[in-house]
SEMI-280502 format. One record per residue (C-alpha): residue in three letters; x, y, z. Coordinates in steps of 0.001 Angstrom, whole numbers, padded with zeros to 6 digits, always signed. Last residue first. Layout:
BEGIN
alaXYZ
...
END
This chain:
BEGIN
lys+053623+086041+153111
leu+051086+086151+150555
val+051745+083142+148310
ile+051877+082893+144392
lys+052712+079498+142888
gly+055412+077897+140654
lys+055645+075859+138028
ile+058202+074686+135830
met+059436+074656+132133
trp+061587+073789+129826
val+062628+074195+126134
gly+066248+073237+124967
thr+069334+074370+124132
lys+071653+071836+123847
glu+074965+070843+125812
ser+072328+070189+128772
asn+071707+071226+132548
phe+071436+074635+132166
asn+070494+074607+128663
thr+067544+076996+128583
ser+065035+078530+126390
gly+062179+079490+128973
leu+058586+078385+130246
ala+057915+079682+133546
ala+054165+077985+134304
ile+051831+080173+137182
thr+049785+078955+139821
asn+047354+081340+141787
asn+044240+078968+141412
gly+044786+079848+137500
leu+047265+078408+134970
asp+048550+081953+134029
ser+051469+081390+131452
leu+055325+082938+131509
ser+057945+083799+129000
asn+061402+082886+128418
trp+063701+084292+125520
lys+066659+083372+127732
ala+067686+080541+130161
glu+071940+080044+129921
lys+074576+078308+130627
asn+078006+079582+131859
leu+077438+081184+135149
pro+075108+078351+135897
val+071506+078149+135498
asp+069333+077049+138529
phe+065611+078077+136653
pro+062668+079686+137890
gln+064782+082788+139124
thr+063410+085065+141805
ser+062509+088771+142244
asn+060433+090087+144978
arg+059506+093563+143064
phe+057343+095109+140454
asp+056562+098572+141544
tyr+053951+098527+138943
pro+050797+097296+137188
lys+049643+095981+140724
asp+049551+092958+142816
ser+052790+093014+142146
ile+055738+090166+140973
val+059323+090086+139905
val+060515+086625+137842
glu+064360+086074+136713
met+065524+084156+133989
thr+069291+084260+132669
ser+072002+086001+131422
leu+074749+084249+129518
glu+074075+085851+125620
trp+074118+089239+127972
asn+077798+089013+128740
ser+078697+091292+131650
ser+079289+088203+133843
arg+076567+087277+136581
asn+075723+088849+139397
glu+072816+090577+137081
thr+072778+089230+133750
thr+068902+089161+132660
gln+066524+087857+130984
tyr+062835+088684+131781
ser+059968+087867+133165
ile+057209+090019+134545
leu+054304+089034+136935
tyr+051005+090871+137860
ile+048225+089616+140023
gly+044586+090241+139134
ser+043438+087039+140215
asp+042652+085536+137076
thr+046615+086132+136810
arg+047665+089177+134720
ile+050976+088257+132325
ile+054010+090136+131650
tyr+056869+089474+129649
pro+060253+091172+129068
ala+063343+090323+126738
gly+065796+092583+128260
ala+067349+092704+131941
tyr+071205+093999+130882
val+073296+095709+134543
thr+075514+098123+133574
asp+073109+101001+134356
pro+072607+099322+137791
leu+069176+097432+138791
ser+066217+099864+140254
lys+064539+098682+142720
lys+060441+098946+142220
leu+061072+097665+138308
ala+058697+098664+135942
ser+059678+101475+134613
tyr+057352+104198+133539
arg+056098+105565+130482
gly+052432+106832+130177
pro+053547+110040+131563
ser+055115+110811+128475
asp+058800+112325+127777
ser+060363+109998+126408
leu+057567+109215+123660
ile+053909+107241+124217
pro+052502+107178+120720
tyr+048864+109671+120730
glu+045454+107873+120972
trp+047360+104666+121829
ser+044198+102878+123627
asn+040900+104825+122939
asn+038674+102953+125433
ile+041611+101041+127038
ser+043396+103713+128228
ser+047249+104362+128063
ser+049968+102427+129740
ile+053932+101979+128249
ile+055758+099753+131011
trp+059663+099487+131345
pro+061654+096153+131839
lys+065633+097205+131204
phe+067990+097583+128329
gln+071259+098794+128568
gly+072597+101954+127874
ser+070274+103300+130949
val+067635+104359+128434
asn+067864+101064+126479
asp+064000+100169+127001
glu+062593+096525+126690
ile+058919+096665+126913
val+055629+095705+129065
val+052724+096910+127560
tyr+049380+098007+130254
val+046612+098457+128976
ser+044066+100851+130685
glu+040595+100020+131972
gly+039336+096591+131827
asp+042462+095538+133376
his+044685+095050+130930
val+047721+093381+129859
gly+050802+093460+126955
val+053733+092286+125602
pro+056094+094386+123755
met+060081+093102+122556
gly+061477+096570+122569
asp+061890+100128+122503
arg+065421+101254+121011
his+066955+104238+121489
asn+068023+107636+120136
gln+064383+108905+120222
arg+062455+106971+122558
phe+058926+105980+120498
ser+056059+104442+121888
val+052613+102588+120094
lys+052657+104050+116390
lys+049886+102229+114768
pro+050084+099521+112182
gln+048951+100013+108420
ser+046598+097865+106671
asp+044526+097251+109666
trp+043520+093666+109950
val+040787+091394+108553
phe+040182+088324+109817
gly+040977+088305+113413
asn+038098+087802+115054
asp+036567+090773+113222
ala+037924+094008+115152
ser+041114+093338+114222
thr+044148+095897+115058
leu+048069+096583+114523
val+049905+097171+116962
ser+053711+098957+116558
ile+056414+099624+118934
glu+059212+101782+117899
gln+063062+101653+116472
glu+065990+103803+116174
asp+069792+102032+114526
ser+069081+105458+112139
glu+068099+106444+108173
gln+066148+103248+108064
tyr+063974+104299+110861
pro+060274+103411+109865
tyr+060958+099633+109140
glu+062374+099671+112903
asn+058892+097422+113859
ala+058918+096030+117314
phe+055620+093912+117568
tyr+051856+094393+119453
ile+048928+092481+117707
gln+045711+093520+118963
ile+042383+092080+118591
thr+038878+093528+119492
gly+036402+091119+121242
asp+034785+094340+123576
pro+036979+093252+127186
leu+040547+093456+124776
leu+042493+090647+123547
leu+046419+091176+123388
phe+048704+089157+121323
ser+052523+089291+120407
pro+054277+090163+117468
glu+058203+089849+118087
trp+059821+091469+115642
cys+059978+094037+112249
gly+063100+094607+110371
asp+065233+097427+109276
arg+068417+096717+110475
phe+067787+092727+109385
leu+067578+094206+105206
glu+064474+093016+103405
ala+062234+095932+104681
ala+059184+095958+106919
gln+056205+093598+105976
phe+052623+093568+107497
leu+050071+091431+108244
ile+051011+088668+105450
asp+048114+085718+105712
ala+049427+082218+105964
asp+047552+079345+105115
ser+045346+078027+107800
trp+046272+075328+110152
thr+045660+071700+111457
ala+045556+070090+114607
gly+046521+072816+116444
asn+042820+073097+118430
asp+040333+072587+115452
ile+039337+075878+114025
ser+043279+076808+113908
arg+044132+080123+111922
lys+047672+081511+110840
leu+049582+084871+110997
ala+052402+086965+109667
ile+054668+089497+110477
ser+057546+090183+108129
phe+060773+090591+106977
pro+060782+091205+103492
tyr+062328+088897+101046
ile+066071+089117+098867
gly+067974+091922+100817
glu+069544+090040+103603
ile+070034+085776+103494
arg+068044+083838+105727
pro+064708+085272+105646
arg+063074+086442+108984
leu+059222+086077+109115
asn+057738+086768+112714
val+055334+084596+113827
ala+052185+084865+114880
leu+049802+081776+115951
leu+045646+082722+116479
leu+043604+079630+118161
asp+039708+079400+117073
gly+037738+078327+120359
asp+034787+081046+119958
pro+036320+083442+123097
leu+039469+083372+121180
gln+042234+081543+122114
ile+045802+083234+121388
ile+049521+082084+119967
glu+052994+084007+120093
pro+055661+082853+117499
asn+059182+084254+117542
ala+060816+083196+114424
ile+059897+081343+110994
asn+062852+080703+108980
val+062941+082162+105185
arg+065474+079993+103047
thr+066811+082618+100611
glu+066534+082386+096449
glu+068068+085392+094285
gly+066442+084696+090720
thr+066716+088565+090098
lys+063076+089326+089102
thr+061496+086313+090237
asp+062826+086437+093458
thr+063126+083316+094608
phe+061605+082118+098026
asn+062012+078474+100176
phe+060052+077710+103477
ala+060141+077486+107036
glu+056778+075644+107934
phe+054288+076958+110533
ser+052206+074668+112554
val+054715+071861+112387
val+053304+068856+114978
pro+055691+067922+117952
asp+054989+064705+120077
ser+052394+065060+123007
trp+053534+066042+126332
thr+053820+064786+129547
ser+053171+066145+133168
gly+052203+069441+131715
asn+048513+069214+133516
asp+047630+066131+132169
phe+046442+066525+128666
ser+049475+067874+127169
lys+049898+069559+124009
lys+053357+070276+121639
ile+053604+073001+118846
val+055625+073968+116523
val+057497+076617+114675
asp+059735+075864+111923
gly+063625+076671+111052
arg+065702+074258+112110
arg+065994+075400+115927
asn+062439+073627+116648
glu+060813+077385+117283
tyr+058192+077028+120113
val+054454+077157+120836
ala+053165+074619+123733
leu+049678+074530+124451
leu+048097+072648+127586
ser+044865+071071+127723
glu+042157+072495+129781
asp+039283+072278+127082
val+039246+076068+127195
leu+043029+076061+126450
lys+045827+077249+129020
ile+048386+078802+126670
leu+052371+077959+126559
arg+055511+080089+124667
pro+058530+079121+124070
tyr+061052+080887+122548
gly+063705+078427+121613
gly+064028+074501+120592
glu+065679+071425+121280
glu+065427+068510+123961
ala+061760+069673+124031
ile+059328+069974+126732
cys+061731+069222+129538
ile+060383+069368+133024
leu+060681+071187+136520
ser+057471+069981+138604
thr+059080+068538+141637
asn+061417+071514+141315
asp+057909+073933+142898
trp+059083+077109+142652
glu+057819+080217+145156
ile+056429+083235+144089
phe+056000+086354+146390
tyr+053624+088600+147328
asp+053828+090836+150167
lys+052490+091069+154089
glu+054160+093700+156767
ala+050974+095559+155886
gln+048689+092696+157429
asn+051554+092361+160246
glu+051064+095996+160623
arg+047212+095532+160669
asn+047232+092792+163179
glu+049706+094731+165753
cys+047796+097958+165476
ser+044019+095461+166061
leu+046014+093894+169183
ala+047210+097292+170885
ala+043572+098786+170675
phe+041966+095501+171790
leu+044196+095634+174392
phe+044022+099212+175119
val+039962+098931+175230
ser+040132+095727+177348
leu+042363+097598+180232
phe+040440+100838+180466
ile+037286+098288+180697
leu+038751+096412+183716
arg+040304+099886+185329
glu+036698+101154+184604
ile+035420+098255+186874
tyr+038329+097983+189562
gln+037290+102080+189750
met+033576+101324+190821
END
């Protein structure tokens, strides 16, 4: 009898020990990104500020600045292995002030693109006059109903001032579950007597045909510059990553709001809806700006930014870094998609979800060339 009791005791003990070990092993697992160097490809030998989406027909569409003032698109029908010739989707134009006769070329910058449930494509851009004081810095929109082959005339959604220091910048889209479309952007226009900047949002409830006449203030930190917003949602809350320079150098922060009544009140410096995105803080002297966030179809969050960490203090020579989390906070396990020498750059980057825990990282980089071009590399999200 004692022998059987001992066997039972040992069995229970071993089962408990193994269960504890399994729980510990499970708890130690975390999400990482493994970059596939065989997927590295140059989309454009010259260009910048690339963004990419996967269309409903499974093709990939990349949009970027061509460095000559225009915004162009390219498409891939083999999951990014080869790319079509560029098509100009938003062309730079000349503007003459009829009152003064002054002229300026207006460049097209900061493209962002989204495909709506009905298949239409919306392209938001920043209009940037080359000469100040003639044409207002603006947020503009075009639509394509044929997968990007042709584009509508431009609609001007918002106009800031005609001076660079009082402009508007970096529009980005967010489609909410009820079909509402939001365009977030950085806005200096309300602060013409200071160097401050807020995040603003414009909203459309009819598939992007009619927009708010005036933007709503989303966030503002007094005496600082909230910038470069990109948003995601989880069905309940909206999470917008921004660059916040409260530490002196820009870092990725997140501002959040309920999805049902988003931004009822602006997120100020002491609002509970504002927090640092990174689990491990970077030194104050490190620059980590131009953030971009995505939420994959499996619910994993990723943020990219351009950083000077372990590089020179010159932000112009920063490189792309990506962090990951299974929640919209505590981003960690940083990796760098591109092998960028210290005297080169990878800036104005973005991420895209390709499905099946595969992502694409896009950068404006000259890591292996004298020209700054558009490069893409794929990564796999792994749990280990």
